[in-house]
N, C-alpha and C positions, 0 to 999 in steps of 0.2 A: 728772227726771233719774235718780232711783233712788239718790241719794247721801245719806248722813246728813252733816250739817254742811257747811261751805263750804271752797272752795279759798283757800289763803293763799300769798302770795309774801313771802319773807323776804330782805332785802338786808343783806349785811355786806361791809365792805372788810376786806382782810387783806394781809399782806406777800406778794409773789409767791411766795416760797420755802415758804410755808405753805398756800396756797390749794388746791392739788391734793390734798394729804393730807386736808385739811378736807372737801373735796367728797367724796372717796372714802369717808371714815368716815361721813358722813351717809347716803350711799347704802347702804353695807354694813349699816348699822343699820336700814334701811328707814324712816328718818325723813322722807326726801324721795324724790320720783319722779325729779327732775332738778335739776342745779345747772349754770347757765351761769357761766363764769368769764371775765371781761372785763378786759383791762388798762386802767386809768384813772389819771389824775393827780389827786390830791387837794390842794386848798388848804384850809387850816383854821388856827385858832388853838389852841394847846395850851399851857397853863401860861404864858401871857403872851407867847408867841412865835409869830410867823407860820411855818407849815410848808408845804412843797411837796413831796409824796412820790409816788413810783410805788407803786401798789397794784394789787390785783386786787379787782373787784367781784364778789361771789358772789350770784347770784340764785337762790334755792332755791324750788321748787315743792312744796307739802305740803298737809296738810289743817288745818283749824281745830284738830281734836283733837290733832294732833301738833305744833302750833307751839310750845307751851310746851317740849316736849322738844327741839325743834330749837334754841331759844334756849339752853337749859341746855347742850346738847352744844357749841354754837358757843363759848359763853363758856368752857367747860372746856378747849377746844382752842386758844383764841385767845391770842397772846402779848401783845396790847395791854392796858394797864391798864383802859381804858374803851373797849371795842370798839363799833363801830356795829352794832347788830342791830335792825332795824326790820321789823316784820311788817305787811303790808297785806292787806285782804281783796280777793279777786277778785270783782267785782260782776257780771261777765258774761264769756263766753268761749265757745269752740267746745266743745259738750257731749261729744263723744268725747274730746277732750283732758283736759277736767276729770275725766271718768269714769276715764281711764287714770291720772291722778294719785292718784285714791282707790284704785284697784286695786293700784298699786305701793307704796303705803304701809300697805296691810293687813298686820297682823301674821301672819295665817295664809296669806299669799300665798307 
């Protein structure tokens, strides 16, 4: 494929009021090639209480090399005490799309 490293997808949930700014900041810093923002309803337990919240799920596409920086950036922008930030490797995909992710996250692009 001509790419160094692998493509990574990073998931994070955030309050709807914060998600757009977070996505735009990640793009502006060239840490990600794309962020999908999807409304979701999250059910979870936090500090002994059951929660039911409207959130946005951010699905960010980046490279393995940038994943650590993306995690740090999301944590710095995130209003939650313990935000969900999960990075998963992409094991297969459409080669031109994966190449595009790598091109868009290059520092010299």
